[in-house]
N, C-alpha and C positions, 0 to 999 in steps of 0.2 A: 261776744257771749259764747259763740261756738268754740273759740280757742280756749276760753276759760274752762269749758267742760271737756276739753279735748284730751285729758289725761285720765287714766283709770282711777287714781285716788280722788280727783275732783268729782268725777261722775259718781263714785261711791258716796262721797259726802252729800251730793245732791239727792241721791236715792235715800240716804238715811234721814236727811232733813225733811224730805217729802213724806216719808213714813211717819215721822214724828210731828207732822203738821197738825195743829197750829202751834203747839207748845215749843217745838224746836228742841235743841240739845245744847248742853254746855260743852265746852271744849274737851273736858276730861272724858265725857261719854263718847265723843267722836274719836278721840285718841285711843281709848280702850278698844274700840271696835276695829279701827284701822291698823293699830299697832305700828305706827310710824313715829319717828322722833317729833317732839313738840315743835322744833324749829321748822321742820318740813311741813307739818300740819298748819302752822301759822302762815307759811308762805302760800299754801293752797287756799286757805280761808281768805287771806288778803286778796288773792287774785279773783276769787268768786265775789267778794264784797266790792272790789273795784269795778267789776262788770255789772253790779247791781243784781246779781243772782241770789245773793243772800243778804240778810239784814242781821245786825248785831245789836244786842242790848246788854248793858252792864247790869249785873245783879250782885251788888256787893263786890266781892273779889272775883266773881265768875263772869264769863262772857257767854251769853246765850245766843246761838245762831238759829235763824229760821230761814226757810226758803222764801224768796220774794216771788210770790205767785203772780203778781202783776207783771213782773218782768218775764216770767216764764210764759204767761199768756200772750204777751207781745211777740215772743219768739215763735210760739205756735201759730199765731195769726200770720206772721211773716211766712212761715213755711207753708201754711195752707194756701195763702195767696199766691205764692210762687209756684207751688207744685200742682195746685188744683184749679186755679182760676186763670192766671195769666198764661202759664205754659201748658196746662192740661197734661202734665206728665203723669198725674194720678187722677183717678176718678173720685170725686168728693164722696160718693156713697161708700167707696172702699175705706176711706178714712173714718167715716162715721161708724162703719162696721167694726173697725179695730177698737174704737172707743167704748163699745158696748160691753 
């Protein structure tokens, strides 16, 4: 999951999809914002979908992408457990403060 979000375009796609949650965005809306070739966008979306970070639904001739919030929650739980519980690299109250 980390490597899937490890490029600027994919991170921007995730930000856009989270901003559009829960409706999501169709590919043309994402492409219009990112201004990258369709083949490149398709590659990025496939990588995010393969890692379960996004979900896709066909609507006629359009593909609508949404952020997979369950997968993102798992990722956040992993980070919280590793950083705040097991290794105590961060204080839990600092994380809670960031979320407010």
